[in-house]
PDB file with SEQRES, HELIX, SHEET and CRYST1 records, atoms N, CA, C and O in Angstrom:
SEQRES   1 A   76  MET SER ASN GLY SER ALA LEU PHE ARG VAL PHE ARG ASP          
SEQRES   2 A   76  HIS GLU TYR TRP GLY LEU MET HIS GLY MET LEU ARG ASP          
SEQRES   3 A   76  PHE TRP TRP ARG SER VAL VAL PRO VAL ARG GLN ALA VAL          
SEQRES   4 A   76  ALA ALA GLU ASP GLU ALA ALA ALA MET SER TYR GLU PRO          
SEQRES   5 A   76  GLU ALA ARG HIS GLU LEU THR GLY ARG MET ILE GLY ARG          
SEQRES   6 A   76  SER LEU LYS LEU ALA GLU LYS ALA ALA LEU MET                  
HELIX    1 AA1 HIS A   14  PHE A   27  1                                  14    
HELIX    2 AA2 TRP A   28  VAL A   32  3                                   5    
HELIX    3 AA3 VAL A   33  ALA A   40  1                                   8    
HELIX    4 AA4 GLU A   44  SER A   49  1                                   6    
HELIX    5 AA5 THR A   59  LYS A   72  1                                  14    
SHEET    1 AA1 2 PHE A   8  ARG A   9  0                                        
SHEET    2 AA1 2 ALA A  74  LEU A  75 -1                                        
CRYST1    1.000    1.000    1.000  90.00  90.00  90.00 P 1           1          
ATOM      1  N   MET A   1      92.453 105.208 121.391  1.00  0.00           N  
ATOM      2  CA  MET A   1      91.076 105.619 121.146  1.00  0.00           C  
ATOM      3  C   MET A   1      90.222 105.150 122.320  1.00  0.00           C  
ATOM      4  O   MET A   1      90.426 104.060 122.853  1.00  0.00           O  
ATOM      5  N   SER A   2      89.291 105.964 122.704  1.00  0.00           N  
ATOM      6  CA  SER A   2      88.426 105.616 123.826  1.00  0.00           C  
ATOM      7  C   SER A   2      87.303 104.689 123.377  1.00  0.00           C  
ATOM      8  O   SER A   2      87.055 104.515 122.184  1.00  0.00           O  
ATOM      9  N   ASN A   3      86.646 104.111 124.343  1.00  0.00           N  
ATOM     10  CA  ASN A   3      85.488 103.265 124.026  1.00  0.00           C  
ATOM     11  C   ASN A   3      84.364 104.137 123.511  1.00  0.00           C  
ATOM     12  O   ASN A   3      84.218 105.282 123.938  1.00  0.00           O  
ATOM     13  N   GLY A   4      83.586 103.618 122.619  1.00  0.00           N  
ATOM     14  CA  GLY A   4      82.473 104.379 122.077  1.00  0.00           C  
ATOM     15  C   GLY A   4      82.489 104.371 120.565  1.00  0.00           C  
ATOM     16  O   GLY A   4      83.120 103.517 119.942  1.00  0.00           O  
ATOM     17  N   SER A   5      81.809 105.302 119.994  1.00  0.00           N  
ATOM     18  CA  SER A   5      81.668 105.378 118.540  1.00  0.00           C  
ATOM     19  C   SER A   5      82.407 106.579 117.980  1.00  0.00           C  
ATOM     20  O   SER A   5      82.652 107.565 118.675  1.00  0.00           O  
ATOM     21  N   ALA A   6      82.747 106.474 116.740  1.00  0.00           N  
ATOM     22  CA  ALA A   6      83.360 107.587 116.017  1.00  0.00           C  
ATOM     23  C   ALA A   6      82.769 107.594 114.618  1.00  0.00           C  
ATOM     24  O   ALA A   6      82.462 106.541 114.057  1.00  0.00           O  
ATOM     25  N   LEU A   7      82.616 108.761 114.070  1.00  0.00           N  
ATOM     26  CA  LEU A   7      82.054 108.923 112.734  1.00  0.00           C  
ATOM     27  C   LEU A   7      83.106 109.568 111.849  1.00  0.00           C  
ATOM     28  O   LEU A   7      83.655 110.620 112.176  1.00  0.00           O  
ATOM     29  N   PHE A   8      83.378 108.917 110.717  1.00  0.00           N  
ATOM     30  CA  PHE A   8      84.363 109.417 109.771  1.00  0.00           C  
ATOM     31  C   PHE A   8      83.691 109.652 108.430  1.00  0.00           C  
ATOM     32  O   PHE A   8      82.806 108.894 108.034  1.00  0.00           O  
ATOM     33  N   ARG A   9      84.102 110.682 107.741  1.00  0.00           N  
ATOM     34  CA  ARG A   9      83.617 110.924 106.392  1.00  0.00           C  
ATOM     35  C   ARG A   9      84.653 110.373 105.422  1.00  0.00           C  
ATOM     36  O   ARG A   9      85.799 110.820 105.385  1.00  0.00           O  
ATOM     37  N   VAL A  10      84.221 109.392 104.641  1.00  0.00           N  
ATOM     38  CA  VAL A  10      85.085 108.771 103.640  1.00  0.00           C  
ATOM     39  C   VAL A  10      84.478 109.077 102.279  1.00  0.00           C  
ATOM     40  O   VAL A  10      83.342 108.695 101.998  1.00  0.00           O  
ATOM     41  N   PHE A  11      85.229 109.757 101.446  1.00  0.00           N  
ATOM     42  CA  PHE A  11      84.722 110.117 100.128  1.00  0.00           C  
ATOM     43  C   PHE A  11      84.838 108.946  99.160  1.00  0.00           C  
ATOM     44  O   PHE A  11      85.698 108.078  99.316  1.00  0.00           O  
ATOM     45  N   ARG A  12      83.980 108.932  98.178  1.00  0.00           N  
ATOM     46  CA  ARG A  12      83.984 107.854  97.179  1.00  0.00           C  
ATOM     47  C   ARG A  12      85.295 107.832  96.421  1.00  0.00           C  
ATOM     48  O   ARG A  12      85.882 108.865  96.098  1.00  0.00           O  
ATOM     49  N   ASP A  13      85.724 106.625  96.154  1.00  0.00           N  
ATOM     50  CA  ASP A  13      86.932 106.417  95.368  1.00  0.00           C  
ATOM     51  C   ASP A  13      86.599 105.297  94.384  1.00  0.00           C  
ATOM     52  O   ASP A  13      86.637 104.118  94.735  1.00  0.00           O  
ATOM     53  N   HIS A  14      86.274 105.677  93.159  1.00  0.00           N  
ATOM     54  CA  HIS A  14      85.811 104.704  92.165  1.00  0.00           C  
ATOM     55  C   HIS A  14      86.875 103.652  91.857  1.00  0.00           C  
ATOM     56  O   HIS A  14      86.542 102.491  91.620  1.00  0.00           O  
ATOM     57  N   GLU A  15      88.124 104.035  91.858  1.00  0.00           N  
ATOM     58  CA  GLU A  15      89.196 103.070  91.601  1.00  0.00           C  
ATOM     59  C   GLU A  15      89.255 102.022  92.720  1.00  0.00           C  
ATOM     60  O   GLU A  15      89.442 100.834  92.456  1.00  0.00           O  
ATOM     61  N   TYR A  16      89.098 102.465  93.950  1.00  0.00           N  
ATOM     62  CA  TYR A  16      89.102 101.561  95.113  1.00  0.00           C  
ATOM     63  C   TYR A  16      87.972 100.533  94.987  1.00  0.00           C  
ATOM     64  O   TYR A  16      88.194  99.332  95.140  1.00  0.00           O  
ATOM     65  N   TRP A  17      86.763 101.022  94.708  1.00  0.00           N  
ATOM     66  CA  TRP A  17      85.627 100.114  94.606  1.00  0.00           C  
ATOM     67  C   TRP A  17      85.723  99.231  93.367  1.00  0.00           C  
ATOM     68  O   TRP A  17      85.228  98.104  93.373  1.00  0.00           O  
ATOM     69  N   GLY A  18      86.348  99.724  92.314  1.00  0.00           N  
ATOM     70  CA  GLY A  18      86.576  98.881  91.143  1.00  0.00           C  
ATOM     71  C   GLY A  18      87.522  97.736  91.460  1.00  0.00           C  
ATOM     72  O   GLY A  18      87.313  96.607  91.017  1.00  0.00           O  
ATOM     73  N   LEU A  19      88.556  98.032  92.223  1.00  0.00           N  
ATOM     74  CA  LEU A  19      89.498  96.992  92.645  1.00  0.00           C  
ATOM     75  C   LEU A  19      88.800  95.953  93.510  1.00  0.00           C  
ATOM     76  O   LEU A  19      88.982  94.751  93.312  1.00  0.00           O  
ATOM     77  N   MET A  20      88.000  96.414  94.471  1.00  0.00           N  
ATOM     78  CA  MET A  20      87.281  95.483  95.336  1.00  0.00           C  
ATOM     79  C   MET A  20      86.282  94.654  94.528  1.00  0.00           C  
ATOM     80  O   MET A  20      86.140  93.452  94.756  1.00  0.00           O  
ATOM     81  N   HIS A  21      85.597  95.289  93.596  1.00  0.00           N  
ATOM     82  CA  HIS A  21      84.631  94.566  92.768  1.00  0.00           C  
ATOM     83  C   HIS A  21      85.330  93.459  91.982  1.00  0.00           C  
ATOM     84  O   HIS A  21      84.811  92.348  91.873  1.00  0.00           O  
ATOM     85  N   GLY A  22      86.493  93.757  91.442  1.00  0.00           N  
ATOM     86  CA  GLY A  22      87.241  92.743  90.699  1.00  0.00           C  
ATOM     87  C   GLY A  22      87.628  91.560  91.568  1.00  0.00           C  
ATOM     88  O   GLY A  22      87.544  90.411  91.134  1.00  0.00           O  
ATOM     89  N   MET A  23      88.050  91.836  92.785  1.00  0.00           N  
ATOM     90  CA  MET A  23      88.428  90.755  93.698  1.00  0.00           C  
ATOM     91  C   MET A  23      87.210  89.907  94.070  1.00  0.00           C  
ATOM     92  O   MET A  23      87.293  88.679  94.100  1.00  0.00           O  
ATOM     93  N   LEU A  24      86.092  90.554  94.350  1.00  0.00           N  
ATOM     94  CA  LEU A  24      84.873  89.812  94.686  1.00  0.00           C  
ATOM     95  C   LEU A  24      84.346  89.030  93.490  1.00  0.00           C  
ATOM     96  O   LEU A  24      83.845  87.916  93.643  1.00  0.00           O  
ATOM     97  N   ARG A  25      84.460  89.611  92.302  1.00  0.00           N  
ATOM     98  CA  ARG A  25      84.038  88.916  91.079  1.00  0.00           C  
ATOM     99  C   ARG A  25      84.879  87.653  90.881  1.00  0.00           C  
ATOM    100  O   ARG A  25      84.347  86.595  90.546  1.00  0.00           O  
ATOM    101  N   ASP A  26      86.188  87.767  91.089  1.00  0.00           N  
ATOM    102  CA  ASP A  26      87.067  86.595  90.978  1.00  0.00           C  
ATOM    103  C   ASP A  26      86.641  85.503  91.947  1.00  0.00           C  
ATOM    104  O   ASP A  26      86.558  84.333  91.574  1.00  0.00           O  
ATOM    105  N   PHE A  27      86.373  85.886  93.191  1.00  0.00           N  
ATOM    106  CA  PHE A  27      85.945  84.906  94.187  1.00  0.00           C  
ATOM    107  C   PHE A  27      84.648  84.231  93.747  1.00  0.00           C  
ATOM    108  O   PHE A  27      84.529  83.008  93.825  1.00  0.00           O  
ATOM    109  N   TRP A  28      83.690  85.007  93.293  1.00  0.00           N  
ATOM    110  CA  TRP A  28      82.396  84.456  92.900  1.00  0.00           C  
ATOM    111  C   TRP A  28      82.541  83.466  91.733  1.00  0.00           C  
ATOM    112  O   TRP A  28      82.048  82.339  91.797  1.00  0.00           O  
ATOM    113  N   TRP A  29      83.223  83.905  90.672  1.00  0.00           N  
ATOM    114  CA  TRP A  29      83.277  83.077  89.465  1.00  0.00           C  
ATOM    115  C   TRP A  29      84.324  81.963  89.524  1.00  0.00           C  
ATOM    116  O   TRP A  29      84.180  80.955  88.833  1.00  0.00           O  
ATOM    117  N   ARG A  30      85.377  82.123  90.336  1.00  0.00           N  
ATOM    118  CA  ARG A  30      86.410  81.089  90.443  1.00  0.00           C  
ATOM    119  C   ARG A  30      86.123  80.068  91.536  1.00  0.00           C  
ATOM    120  O   ARG A  30      86.668  78.964  91.520  1.00  0.00           O  
ATOM    121  N   SER A  31      85.261  80.440  92.489  1.00  0.00           N  
ATOM    122  CA  SER A  31      85.017  79.534  93.613  1.00  0.00           C  
ATOM    123  C   SER A  31      83.540  79.218  93.814  1.00  0.00           C  
ATOM    124  O   SER A  31      83.145  78.055  93.746  1.00  0.00           O  
ATOM    125  N   VAL A  32      82.728  80.226  94.059  1.00  0.00           N  
ATOM    126  CA  VAL A  32      81.335  79.978  94.424  1.00  0.00           C  
ATOM    127  C   VAL A  32      80.567  79.271  93.316  1.00  0.00           C  
ATOM    128  O   VAL A  32      79.957  78.229  93.555  1.00  0.00           O  
ATOM    129  N   VAL A  33      80.587  79.818  92.122  1.00  0.00           N  
ATOM    130  CA  VAL A  33      79.801  79.233  91.029  1.00  0.00           C  
ATOM    131  C   VAL A  33      80.262  77.810  90.686  1.00  0.00           C  
ATOM    132  O   VAL A  33      79.419  76.920  90.576  1.00  0.00           O  
ATOM    133  N   PRO A  34      81.564  77.564  90.514  1.00  0.00           N  
ATOM    134  CA  PRO A  34      81.976  76.191  90.205  1.00  0.00           C  
ATOM    135  C   PRO A  34      81.639  75.188  91.311  1.00  0.00           C  
ATOM    136  O   PRO A  34      81.282  74.045  91.023  1.00  0.00           O  
ATOM    137  N   VAL A  35      81.748  75.605  92.561  1.00  0.00           N  
ATOM    138  CA  VAL A  35      81.411  74.690  93.661  1.00  0.00           C  
ATOM    139  C   VAL A  35      79.922  74.374  93.639  1.00  0.00           C  
ATOM    140  O   VAL A  35      79.528  73.221  93.817  1.00  0.00           O  
ATOM    141  N   ARG A  36      79.102  75.381  93.424  1.00  0.00           N  
ATOM    142  CA  ARG A  36      77.657  75.131  93.362  1.00  0.00           C  
ATOM    143  C   ARG A  36      77.320  74.156  92.237  1.00  0.00           C  
ATOM    144  O   ARG A  36      76.469  73.282  92.399  1.00  0.00           O  
ATOM    145  N   GLN A  37      77.984  74.308  91.109  1.00  0.00           N  
ATOM    146  CA  GLN A  37      77.736  73.396  89.990  1.00  0.00           C  
ATOM    147  C   GLN A  37      78.203  71.980  90.320  1.00  0.00           C  
ATOM    148  O   GLN A  37      77.523  71.009  89.991  1.00  0.00           O  
ATOM    149  N   ALA A  38      79.364  71.861  90.969  1.00  0.00           N  
ATOM    150  CA  ALA A  38      79.885  70.540  91.335  1.00  0.00           C  
ATOM    151  C   ALA A  38      78.989  69.871  92.374  1.00  0.00           C  
ATOM    152  O   ALA A  38      78.738  68.669  92.296  1.00  0.00           O  
ATOM    153  N   VAL A  39      78.510  70.638  93.336  1.00  0.00           N  
ATOM    154  CA  VAL A  39      77.617  70.081  94.354  1.00  0.00           C  
ATOM    155  C   VAL A  39      76.308  69.617  93.709  1.00  0.00           C  
ATOM    156  O   VAL A  39      75.781  68.556  94.043  1.00  0.00           O  
ATOM    157  N   ALA A  40      75.796  70.426  92.785  1.00  0.00           N  
ATOM    158  CA  ALA A  40      74.562  70.036  92.090  1.00  0.00           C  
ATOM    159  C   ALA A  40      74.757  68.747  91.306  1.00  0.00           C  
ATOM    160  O   ALA A  40      73.827  67.953  91.163  1.00  0.00           O  
ATOM    161  N   ALA A  41      75.981  68.540  90.794  1.00  0.00           N  
ATOM    162  CA  ALA A  41      76.290  67.319  90.048  1.00  0.00           C  
ATOM    163  C   ALA A  41      76.741  66.191  90.972  1.00  0.00           C  
ATOM    164  O   ALA A  41      77.117  65.114  90.509  1.00  0.00           O  
ATOM    165  N   GLU A  42      76.701  66.444  92.281  1.00  0.00           N  
ATOM    166  CA  GLU A  42      77.120  65.466  93.297  1.00  0.00           C  
ATOM    167  C   GLU A  42      78.550  65.002  93.082  1.00  0.00           C  
ATOM    168  O   GLU A  42      78.864  63.829  93.286  1.00  0.00           O  
ATOM    169  N   ASP A  43      79.416  65.919  92.671  1.00  0.00           N  
ATOM    170  CA  ASP A  43      80.840  65.639  92.454  1.00  0.00           C  
ATOM    171  C   ASP A  43      81.644  66.311  93.569  1.00  0.00           C  
ATOM    172  O   ASP A  43      82.123  67.434  93.416  1.00  0.00           O  
ATOM    173  N   GLU A  44      81.780  65.604  94.686  1.00  0.00           N  
ATOM    174  CA  GLU A  44      82.441  66.170  95.860  1.00  0.00           C  
ATOM    175  C   GLU A  44      83.913  66.476  95.598  1.00  0.00           C  
ATOM    176  O   GLU A  44      84.425  67.484  96.085  1.00  0.00           O  
ATOM    177  N   ALA A  45      84.598  65.631  94.842  1.00  0.00           N  
ATOM    178  CA  ALA A  45      86.014  65.863  94.549  1.00  0.00           C  
ATOM    179  C   ALA A  45      86.196  67.165  93.771  1.00  0.00           C  
ATOM    180  O   ALA A  45      87.102  67.945  94.066  1.00  0.00           O  
ATOM    181  N   ALA A  46      85.347  67.398  92.791  1.00  0.00           N  
ATOM    182  CA  ALA A  46      85.433  68.634  92.019  1.00  0.00           C  
ATOM    183  C   ALA A  46      85.122  69.830  92.909  1.00  0.00           C  
ATOM    184  O   ALA A  46      85.786  70.863  92.819  1.00  0.00           O  
ATOM    185  N   ALA A  47      84.115  69.694  93.766  1.00  0.00           N  
ATOM    186  CA  ALA A  47      83.753  70.794  94.658  1.00  0.00           C  
ATOM    187  C   ALA A  47      84.926  71.166  95.555  1.00  0.00           C  
ATOM    188  O   ALA A  47      85.178  72.351  95.771  1.00  0.00           O  
ATOM    189  N   MET A  48      85.638  70.197  96.073  1.00  0.00           N  
ATOM    190  CA  MET A  48      86.772  70.458  96.957  1.00  0.00           C  
ATOM    191  C   MET A  48      87.928  71.121  96.207  1.00  0.00           C  
ATOM    192  O   MET A  48      88.732  71.827  96.816  1.00  0.00           O  
ATOM    193  N   SER A  49      88.020  70.904  94.910  1.00  0.00           N  
ATOM    194  CA  SER A  49      89.139  71.454  94.143  1.00  0.00           C  
ATOM    195  C   SER A  49      89.025  72.965  93.921  1.00  0.00           C  
ATOM    196  O   SER A  49      89.989  73.599  93.492  1.00  0.00           O  
ATOM    197  N   TYR A  50      87.871  73.538  94.205  1.00  0.00           N  
ATOM    198  CA  TYR A  50      87.673  74.975  93.982  1.00  0.00           C  
ATOM    199  C   TYR A  50      87.842  75.807  95.248  1.00  0.00           C  
ATOM    200  O   TYR A  50      87.375  76.945  95.300  1.00  0.00           O  
ATOM    201  N   GLU A  51      88.495  75.268  96.258  1.00  0.00           N  
ATOM    202  CA  GLU A  51      88.723  76.034  97.479  1.00  0.00           C  
ATOM    203  C   GLU A  51      89.562  77.263  97.134  1.00  0.00           C  
ATOM    204  O   GLU A  51      90.601  77.140  96.487  1.00  0.00           O  
ATOM    205  N   PRO A  52      89.118  78.450  97.562  1.00  0.00           N  
ATOM    206  CA  PRO A  52      89.864  79.669  97.202  1.00  0.00           C  
ATOM    207  C   PRO A  52      91.198  79.759  97.935  1.00  0.00           C  
ATOM    208  O   PRO A  52      91.392  79.158  98.992  1.00  0.00           O  
ATOM    209  N   GLU A  53      92.109  80.523  97.345  1.00  0.00           N  
ATOM    210  CA  GLU A  53      93.397  80.798  97.991  1.00  0.00           C  
ATOM    211  C   GLU A  53      93.139  81.618  99.260  1.00  0.00           C  
ATOM    212  O   GLU A  53      92.120  82.302  99.365  1.00  0.00           O  
ATOM    213  N   ALA A  54      94.053  81.547 100.206  1.00  0.00           N  
ATOM    214  CA  ALA A  54      93.911  82.303 101.446  1.00  0.00           C  
ATOM    215  C   ALA A  54      93.944  83.813 101.180  1.00  0.00           C  
ATOM    216  O   ALA A  54      93.286  84.592 101.870  1.00  0.00           O  
ATOM    217  N   ARG A  55      94.723  84.208 100.168  1.00  0.00           N  
ATOM    218  CA  ARG A  55      94.837  85.629  99.815  1.00  0.00           C  
ATOM    219  C   ARG A  55      94.766  85.782  98.310  1.00  0.00           C  
ATOM    220  O   ARG A  55      95.402  85.037  97.564  1.00  0.00           O  
ATOM    221  N   HIS A  56      93.999  86.739  97.880  1.00  0.00           N  
ATOM    222  CA  HIS A  56      93.913  87.087  96.464  1.00  0.00           C  
ATOM    223  C   HIS A  56      95.219  87.768  96.060  1.00  0.00           C  
ATOM    224  O   HIS A  56      95.887  88.369  96.902  1.00  0.00           O  
ATOM    225  N   GLU A  57      95.583  87.682  94.805  1.00  0.00           N  
ATOM    226  CA  GLU A  57      96.840  88.297  94.359  1.00  0.00           C  
ATOM    227  C   GLU A  57      96.848  89.820  94.522  1.00  0.00           C  
ATOM    228  O   GLU A  57      97.916  90.432  94.536  1.00  0.00           O  
ATOM    229  N   LEU A  58      95.678  90.428  94.645  1.00  0.00           N  
ATOM    230  CA  LEU A  58      95.594  91.881  94.814  1.00  0.00           C  
ATOM    231  C   LEU A  58      95.355  92.308  96.268  1.00  0.00           C  
ATOM    232  O   LEU A  58      95.092  93.482  96.526  1.00  0.00           O  
ATOM    233  N   THR A  59      95.441  91.390  97.202  1.00  0.00           N  
ATOM    234  CA  THR A  59      95.164  91.714  98.607  1.00  0.00           C  
ATOM    235  C   THR A  59      96.078  92.815  99.124  1.00  0.00           C  
ATOM    236  O   THR A  59      95.601  93.742  99.779  1.00  0.00           O  
ATOM    237  N   GLY A  60      97.360  92.744  98.852  1.00  0.00           N  
ATOM    238  CA  GLY A  60      98.294  93.762  99.320  1.00  0.00           C  
ATOM    239  C   GLY A  60      97.941  95.134  98.784  1.00  0.00           C  
ATOM    240  O   GLY A  60      97.996  96.126  99.511  1.00  0.00           O  
ATOM    241  N   ARG A  61      97.582  95.189  97.522  1.00  0.00           N  
ATOM    242  CA  ARG A  61      97.194  96.469  96.909  1.00  0.00           C  
ATOM    243  C   ARG A  61      95.918  97.008  97.559  1.00  0.00           C  
ATOM    244  O   ARG A  61      95.796  98.209  97.799  1.00  0.00           O  
ATOM    245  N   MET A  62      94.972  96.111  97.842  1.00  0.00           N  
ATOM    246  CA  MET A  62      93.716  96.523  98.472  1.00  0.00           C  
ATOM    247  C   MET A  62      93.973  97.054  99.878  1.00  0.00           C  
ATOM    248  O   MET A  62      93.372  98.051 100.276  1.00  0.00           O  
ATOM    249  N   ILE A  63      94.839  96.417 100.620  1.00  0.00           N  
ATOM    250  CA  ILE A  63      95.178  96.886 101.967  1.00  0.00           C  
ATOM    251  C   ILE A  63      95.811  98.273 101.892  1.00  0.00           C  
ATOM    252  O   ILE A  63      95.467  99.161 102.672  1.00  0.00           O  
ATOM    253  N   GLY A  64      96.731  98.456 100.957  1.00  0.00           N  
ATOM    254  CA  GLY A  64      97.366  99.759 100.791  1.00  0.00           C  
ATOM    255  C   GLY A  64      96.365 100.849 100.472  1.00  0.00           C  
ATOM    256  O   GLY A  64      96.423 101.937 101.044  1.00  0.00           O  
ATOM    257  N   ARG A  65      95.451 100.567  99.564  1.00  0.00           N  
ATOM    258  CA  ARG A  65      94.422 101.551  99.200  1.00  0.00           C  
ATOM    259  C   ARG A  65      93.509 101.846 100.392  1.00  0.00           C  
ATOM    260  O   ARG A  65      93.101 102.990 100.593  1.00  0.00           O  
ATOM    261  N   SER A  66      93.190 100.822 101.179  1.00  0.00           N  
ATOM    262  CA  SER A  66      92.344 101.006 102.364  1.00  0.00           C  
ATOM    263  C   SER A  66      93.030 101.919 103.375  1.00  0.00           C  
ATOM    264  O   SER A  66      92.394 102.795 103.961  1.00  0.00           O  
ATOM    265  N   LEU A  67      94.320 101.713 103.573  1.00  0.00           N  
ATOM    266  CA  LEU A  67      95.067 102.549 104.512  1.00  0.00           C  
ATOM    267  C   LEU A  67      95.100 104.006 104.044  1.00  0.00           C  
ATOM    268  O   LEU A  67      94.984 104.923 104.857  1.00  0.00           O  
ATOM    269  N   LYS A  68      95.258 104.217 102.731  1.00  0.00           N  
ATOM    270  CA  LYS A  68      95.253 105.581 102.202  1.00  0.00           C  
ATOM    271  C   LYS A  68      93.885 106.246 102.411  1.00  0.00           C  
ATOM    272  O   LYS A  68      93.818 107.424 102.762  1.00  0.00           O  
ATOM    273  N   LEU A  69      92.804 105.500 102.199  1.00  0.00           N  
ATOM    274  CA  LEU A  69      91.479 106.053 102.425  1.00  0.00           C  
ATOM    275  C   LEU A  69      91.298 106.413 103.899  1.00  0.00           C  
ATOM    276  O   LEU A  69      90.742 107.463 104.224  1.00  0.00           O  
ATOM    277  N   ALA A  70      91.767 105.546 104.778  1.00  0.00           N  
ATOM    278  CA  ALA A  70      91.638 105.790 106.215  1.00  0.00           C  
ATOM    279  C   ALA A  70      92.412 107.038 106.635  1.00  0.00           C  
ATOM    280  O   ALA A  70      91.947 107.807 107.476  1.00  0.00           O  
ATOM    281  N   GLU A  71      93.598 107.240 106.047  1.00  0.00           N  
ATOM    282  CA  GLU A  71      94.393 108.424 106.383  1.00  0.00           C  
ATOM    283  C   GLU A  71      93.686 109.711 105.991  1.00  0.00           C  
ATOM    284  O   GLU A  71      93.799 110.723 106.683  1.00  0.00           O  
ATOM    285  N   LYS A  72      92.959 109.676 104.884  1.00  0.00           N  
ATOM    286  CA  LYS A  72      92.268 110.865 104.379  1.00  0.00           C  
ATOM    287  C   LYS A  72      90.937 111.127 105.083  1.00  0.00           C  
ATOM    288  O   LYS A  72      90.393 112.228 104.998  1.00  0.00           O  
ATOM    289  N   ALA A  73      90.412 110.113 105.777  1.00  0.00           N  
ATOM    290  CA  ALA A  73      89.087 110.224 106.393  1.00  0.00           C  
ATOM    291  C   ALA A  73      89.088 111.265 107.507  1.00  0.00           C  
ATOM    292  O   ALA A  73      89.952 111.255 108.383  1.00  0.00           O  
ATOM    293  N   ALA A  74      88.128 112.143 107.460  1.00  0.00           N  
ATOM    294  CA  ALA A  74      88.015 113.212 108.467  1.00  0.00           C  
ATOM    295  C   ALA A  74      87.084 112.774 109.595  1.00  0.00           C  
ATOM    296  O   ALA A  74      85.977 112.296 109.348  1.00  0.00           O  
ATOM    297  N   LEU A  75      87.539 112.942 110.820  1.00  0.00           N  
ATOM    298  CA  LEU A  75      86.704 112.658 111.969  1.00  0.00           C  
ATOM    299  C   LEU A  75      85.622 113.739 112.054  1.00  0.00           C  
ATOM    300  O   LEU A  75      85.927 114.931 112.034  1.00  0.00           O  
ATOM    301  N   MET A  76      84.392 113.326 112.146  1.00  0.00           N  
ATOM    302  CA  MET A  76      83.259 114.274 112.185  1.00  0.00           C  
ATOM    303  C   MET A  76      82.980 114.703 113.614  1.00  0.00           C  
ATOM    304  O   MET A  76      82.069 115.494 113.855  1.00  0.00           O  
TER     305      MET A  76                                                      
END                                                                             
């Protein structure tokens, strides 16, 4: 691909966005909210225990769905 910009049309895929929403929801409620509560309670040990995993269990599925969307995307 040459340097510059490209415009692709990607159609909505409700299942794709539902999957992403679920992954982001897990991150928010399993990591962000508990850490904020632990920090507010000045419990550093508890805050450290909520470090998220490097990869969500659905990461592979999300990558696969992303690749399928990219394959279908039409260059404008």
